[in-house]
N, C-alpha and C positions, 0 to 999 in steps of 0.2 A: 593741641593738634590741629590739622589741616591748613596751617597759613598759607602752604605755598601748593594747595588743591589746585590742582589743573593745569600748572604750571611744567615746564621741562626745561631743565639749567644744566647746564655743561659746566665741569668745576676742572680745572686743570691742577695739574703733580697733586692729585687724588691718591696717590699710592699711599701716602703717610699722613705722618705730623697736623697741621691745620685743613689742607685739602680732604682728607680722608674724614676728618671728622667733619666737615662743613659736607659734604657729601652724605654720610650716614642721617647728620641732623636734619637735612631737606627732604631727603627720601621720606624720614618720621614725620615729618610739618603734609605729608604728600605730594609732593613732586617725583615726577620720575627725573633720573638723574641721569647723565652720561657722565661716567669717573675716566678721566684721560689721565695719562702718564706716560712718560719712556718708559717708566720703571715695567716689569712682567708684574710687581705684588699688585698692579692697579686690577689685575684676574679677579684676586680671590677678593678685595673690597668689593666687587660687583656681584659674585656668586653672596658672598655673604649679604647683601643690601637685596637681593633677589630679583624678582621679575620687574620690578620697576627700577632696573638702573640695568646700566650699559656699560662695559667695559672698552674702553678704547687707547689704543697704544698712539699717541700723539708726541710728536718734538713741536713745541710751539714756535721755535725758530722757522720751520717749513710751513712756505704757502702751501704747499700742496698738502702737507697732510693735515693742513687745517679745511681744507676743500672736502677730503675725502671724511673727515668727521662729521662737518654738516652734513654733506651728505648722507650718513650713516643715520645719524641722530634723525632726521628730517621724516627717512623710511619708517624707521622705527617707533617714535615717538610723534610725529610730527614738528610742527615751528616750536626753535628754539626762543623762550621769553625770557630766561635770566642767563646770567654769564658771570660767571669767578674766575676772574685770573688772577690764580694763584702761587702759579708754578714760579717758580726762581732757583739761581744758583749762589753761591757764595764765592770767590775766589778775595784772598786774605793777601795784602802788598803795597807798598807805599808805591807812588806813582814812579820816584824811580826805580824799583823793582821790579816791578808787577810789567810782565811780558804784553806786547799787544797782544798775541793768541787769549790770555784770558782776559783781559780787558775786555776785547772783541766780543768773545764768548758769554760773557756775563751783560753784553748790551744785548746779544741776540737772544740768546732766553730772557730776561725778565723784560726790556723794553721793546724790541722788535714783537717777540710773543704774543704782546697786549696790544700793540698796533695790528697785528693781522686777525687775531680773536675781533678786534672791535670791527675791522672792514667788513672779517668773513660774516660774521652774522647781526650785524646793526641793518644791515635791505630787510634781513628777514622779518624779524623783530618791528621798523615801521609798519610793512606791508601785514603781518599780525595786530597790528593795532597799540603796537608799548611792550614795552619790559623794564628790563633791571641790569646794568652792565656792573661788576663790582669789583676794582683794581684792587689788588693785596697790595699797597706800597710799603712803607714800614717808618719807623722814626728816625731813619735813615735818609728820608724822604722829607724832612723836616729839618732835619741838623745834619752836622757832618764829624766826622770819626775818623782820626787818623788811620791809617792801613786799609783803608773801607774808599778806596777810591773808585774803583767798578762800580761797587755795589751800591754805593751815594749815588754816584752817577745814574744810575739806572733805575732807582727810586722815584729819585728829584723826576728824573724825564716821566718815569708813570704815573706823578701826580699833575706834572704839565698836562701829560696827555690826556687823564682823565677832565681837566679843566676844557680844554679845546672840545673835547668828545660830549661834556654837556652840554656847553654852548651848540654843538653843530645838531643835536639829538634831541634834546630837550622836547621842542616844538615838535618833536613827531611822537610824544609821549614815551620816548626809551627816555630813561633815567642813568644818568653817571654818577659815582662817587665811589673815593677811592676810602680802604683802611688801611691804619697806621701801625701793626704790634710795635711792640717795644720786645723785652726777651718772653721768649717762648719755650715751652720742654718739648722741644720736638726734635728730629733728627740732625737737623739744620742747624737747630740754636743749641744743640745741647749734640755735639757730634761726642766726645770723649764715654756717652752713657750715665752722666752723673743722676745718683739718686735723687728724688724727687728733694730730700732736707739739702743737701749739697748745691742742689740748682738753686734753689732760693736763697742759701746763703749768700751766694755771688751779688745779690740785689736787695741784699735788707735796707743799703741805704736809700731806695724806691718810696715813695710817699705809703706804698701797698705795702711794701716789703717784704716783696715772692716775686719770682716770677709769672708767667699765667702758664694756664694750661691750653690745647690747641679747641676746646671749646667754647673757652670764654671769646673767642676771637669768633669762631663759628658761628654765634647766636649775634654777632652781629652782623656780621654778612647774613643773615637769616631776614634780620628788621628790616636791612637796605633790600633784600628781594622782595620783601611781602608788599602787602599793598599798603601797610600801616606808615610804612617810608615816602608814601604816593607826593609830597612835597619836597623833598630830601635832591636837590640838585647841585652837582658841583662840589659836596660836600668833602671834609677830609676829618675823621676821624680816628680821633689816638687812642689805641686799645694799648694802654703803655705802662698801667701801675702808676704815670703819675711821673716818667721821665724825664717830660721836654717841658714840663712845669718850670724850671727853674734850677738853679743851683741852691743849696744849701752852703749860709754863713756857719759854718760848724762853731763859732762861740757863741753865736747866739744863740738864747731861747726858743726851743720849736726843733729843734736840728734831732732827726731820729739818734736813738742813744750811739748806737753804731757811729756816729759820726761824730760823735761829743769828742771834746779833748781828756785823754785821760789824767785824771785828777790827783 
């Protein structure tokens, strides 16, 4: 407890899933949290957390919304020193079939939103003497998947933006790092509402053999937000159960049983 005592954190996409888990965990560890989301459920999450939380309706693709949230957070809690860019949307479709509107909307939320958040809060973090920015990318920012043109573009972009921001801000004591989750049991990762067992069954071929729970990703963000990660700069951390390690040759020893050929 108390790993984030004295810190003020803004967490986007915090109405549910990984963002909600991160907001609750950060508050438990002593941070004041700005629970930000475009969804109305964000109000209940903030009420559940209590007086150390503020709900903020936020469209991350809107510069005006970011300016308003920054002013509200400063007024209530003081300088923001931790930023978790978790908000994201997904549109599935091949390059040929995906509409330009859908492609641009994913880029606007997942990538432009991250750019606007850094642009909004970095000056205040510098003035406050430092901070930590955590960009939630994806395994789709480490590799490609057919049908995920918009999402992969945005997440590779967030990965690159992290590197540039780390170079520009770390000498001001503002650390910038990215987290790359694999399959996570969230409303976006599990849109059909499959049971945990059904969800895990889709990922038995991973080295860890299951999907992640939101708090497993939140704990990595907690580490990066804390002073324990004081020498982390521009790192990309895969929280993916081994998804991006490589590919198994199913006919060789050591492949998971689920991938072994039938005898």
